[in-house]
Structures are given as C-alpha cells and as structure tokens.
C-alpha positions in Angstrom: 0.1 -0.1 0.0 2.8 2.3 0.8 4.2 2.3 -2.7 0.6 2.9 -4.1 0.3 6.0 -2.0 3.9 7.3 -3.1 2.8 6.9 -6.6 -0.4 8.9 -6.0 1.5 11.6 -4.3 4.0 11.8 -7.0 1.4 11.9 -9.6 -0.5 14.7 -7.5 2.8 16.8 -7.0 3.8 16.7 -10.7 0.3 16.5 -12.1 1.7 14.3 -14.7 1.8 10.5 -15.1 5.2 10.8 -17.2 7.3 13.0 -14.7 6.0 11.0 -11.9 7.4 7.8 -13.6 10.8 9.5 -14.2 10.9 10.6 -10.6 9.9 7.1 -9.3 12.1 5.2 -11.9 9.0 3.1 -13.1 7.4 3.0 -16.3 4.4 5.3 -17.2 2.1 2.3 -17.7 2.7 1.2 -14.1 2.0 4.6 -12.9 -1.3 4.7 -14.7 -2.3 0.9 -13.7 -1.4 2.0 -10.1 -3.6 5.1 -10.1 -6.4 3.0 -12.0 -6.2 0.4 -9.2 -6.5 3.2 -6.4 -9.4 4.6 -8.1 -11.2 1.4 -8.6 -10.4 0.4 -4.9 -11.8 3.5 -3.5 -14.6 3.7 -6.0 -13.9 7.2 -7.2 -11.8 9.4 -9.4 -8.8 11.4 -8.2 -7.6 13.0 -11.4 -9.5 14.8 -14.2 -7.6 13.7 -17.3 -7.4 16.2 -19.9 -5.8 16.3 -23.6 -2.4 17.3 -22.3 -2.7 17.6 -18.5 -4.5 16.3 -15.4 -5.6 17.9 -12.4 -6.9 16.7 -9.0 -10.6 16.3 -8.4 -12.2 17.4 -5.1 -11.8 13.7 -3.9 -8.3 13.8 -5.2 -7.2 16.7 -3.0 -8.9 15.2 0.0 -7.3 11.8 -0.6 -3.9 13.6 -0.9 -4.2 15.1 2.5 -4.7 11.6 4.1 -1.9 10.3 1.8 0.6 12.9 3.3 -0.6 12.1 6.8 -0.1 8.2 6.3 3.3 8.5 4.5 4.4 10.9 7.6 3.5 8.1 9.9 5.5 5.6 7.8 8.5 7.6 7.7 8.3 8.2 11.6 7.9 4.5 12.1 10.9 3.7 9.9 13.0 6.3 11.8 11.9 4.8 15.0 12.5 1.3 14.3 
C-alpha cells in the first residue's frame, strides 16, 4: 500500500503521469495502472484527465491530505524502528 500512496503523491505533485514515472524510476503504464487500481479500490476518480494535462478532483485533493499524513507516519515509524 505504501508504494501505491507514494505513486499517488508523486502524480499529484507533478500533475503528470510521465514526470511521476521519471521521478519514481518506473514505467508510465505502471503509474497509470497503479492510479487506476486506487481509483477502483476507493470507487472514485482522483484525477481529471485532459488532453495534455491532469488535475486533482475534489476527492483527489482530500485523498492527498490523508496520503501525506499516512506517509509521514510511515517515515516516523521507519525512523523509530
């Protein structure tokens, strides 16, 4: 789950599947599949896909807040143990 959340965060920050893929050193189709799986799992759409860009939906913005909190907890836990 941590990897999926990191992927979501990278896409949300970059607002680009391609740039997120470059940042994470994985393929763009892997990024797209991961986001699609998250959207299916949570039964919502996190990104509005436009011709040459994407933007976060209101649900995506809310999800990003939780993702940031969860990843901060992961980092704290890893630092502790």
